[in-house]
N, C-alpha and C positions, 0 to 999 in steps of 0.2 A: 624604536618606538612605533608601532602600527597604528591605523586609524582607529581601531577598536578601542585600545588605552587611551588613546587622546579623548574619544567621546567620552570615555569613562570618566576622565579625569575633569573634562568640562562639567558633567553632570554633578559630581562630587562637590566641587568648587562653587557651582549655582546653588547647591541646596546646603552648603556652609554657612552663607552669610559673610563669608570672607570678601572683601574689595577686590583684592589684587592678588594674584600669584604668579611668580616668575620661577621658572624651572629651566635650568642649564646643565645639559649632560654634554659629552665630547663633542658631539657633531650636532645636537639639535637645541634649539632655543623655543621654549613655549611661555606665552604671557596669557595669562586669562584675567579678564578685568569684569567685575560685575557693577553695573551702574544701578544703585538703587532706584533714582528717580524715574528712569525708563522702564526698570525691570528687564533689562537685556543684558545677556552674557556674552561678551566679545572675547573671541580667541586668536591669538595670532601665533602661527606655527612656522619658524624658520629653521630650515636646515641646510647647512654648508659643508662643503666637501674639507676633509681636514686640511690644515695649513701647509703639511709638508709638500703637497703636491702644489708643482710650480706651473700654475696655469695662470693666465692673464685674468686679470679683475673682472672683465667682461664675460669670462667664459666660467666663472663660478656660480653654479645655478643657486637662486635664493627662492625658495617657495615660499610665499606666504599665502596663507588660507585664512581669511578671517571667516570664524564659523559664529553666526548669531543664533543663539539660543533662546528662545522666550521663557522667561520664569514667572510662575504664577504669582500674583502680589498675595504677600500674606495681610490678613485683616489688621488693621493698626492697633498696636497695644493700647489699653485703658489705663494709661497713668501707670504703668509697671514700676515705676520710681520708687513709689513708696513702699514696695513690698521686697521681702528679703529672699533671693534666689538661693536654693539648696541644690548645689552641684554634685556630680558624681566624683568621688575621690580616686576612682578606679575605672579600668576598661573591662567590661563584662556584660553579661545578660541581666537585665532589670527584670525583678519580680514583685509584685505588689502583696503576695501572700508569703507565709512562711513556709507552706506546703498547699499541693492542690487541694486538699481537704479542708483547709483552715479560712476563716475569713480574711480578707485585706486589713492590711496593718491600719491603713487611713482613707478617708473619702475627702472629696471637696467638700469644705464647709466645717469639717472636723477640727477641734481645738486640740493643738499639740504642746506638750512642754518640752523645753530643752532636754535633750536626753533621749525623747522617745524614740522609738523604731519606726521608721516611715517606709521602708523597703530593704530587701536583700539584694544585693548583686553578686552574682555568680562568676567566680574568676579560678579558671583552673579546677574546677571540681570543689571550691571552696566557697561556701554561702556567707557573705560578708553584710552583717547588718549596718544600715546607714542611719544614722540617728540625727534629729533636729538639732540645727545649731541655735535655734531661738524658740521661744514661746509664742505661739499665736494661732491663728486660723489659717489651714489650707486654703489658698485661693484657686490654685489650678494644680493638676497633675500634668507635666510637660511630656511625658513619656509613656507609651502603652506597655502593657503588661507583655512580659518574654520577650521583649525587644532588646537587642544589640545597645549598650551605651559607649561612648567615649570618656576619657578622660575629661573632667572638667566641664562636661555637659550639662545643662540647666534639667534639673528633674523635677522640683516643685517650686512654686511661688507661694511664700508664707506671708501673711498681713501680721506684723508684728503688734499692732495697736490693741 
C-alpha cells in the first residue's frame, strides 16, 4: 500500500463520520481514528516484516507515522432527532428529476405522502424510483443532484408531524 492510497483512505474516513477504522493486511496495519470533539483525524501506519524471517526483534523495522488531518466542523444539527431520514437503498447516481427537461420531484418545504417518488437513483443504466416511506414535509435534501450515493446514505429529512 503506497502513501497515496493511505492519504485517500484517511480522507475517505474523515469525510464518512466513522469514529475508528482498523485495516490489517499481510504486512501492513493501519488504524484511523476520528475524534469529533477536536475535529482531528489521526492515522497510525505500522509496517512489519513477514514473520518467517528470522531477525532479532530489535532488527524488525516498525514504522509509525501519525498523520493529523484537520476536518472542517459541520454545523450542529438543529434537533434532527424528530425527523425521519430517508436513505438510499442502493449504490448509484442520485437524480432529483425524472429527466433533464422535467421539473424536480420534490423541493424543501414540499409536502409528500407515503409512496410519492422523491428521486431516482441510476444503477447500471437502470433508473430506480425512490419513494417516500412516510407522509410529511421535506425539511432538507442531503444530496446534490447528479452525485454518487452509497447504500444506506441519508438522502432526505422528512418532518412527519
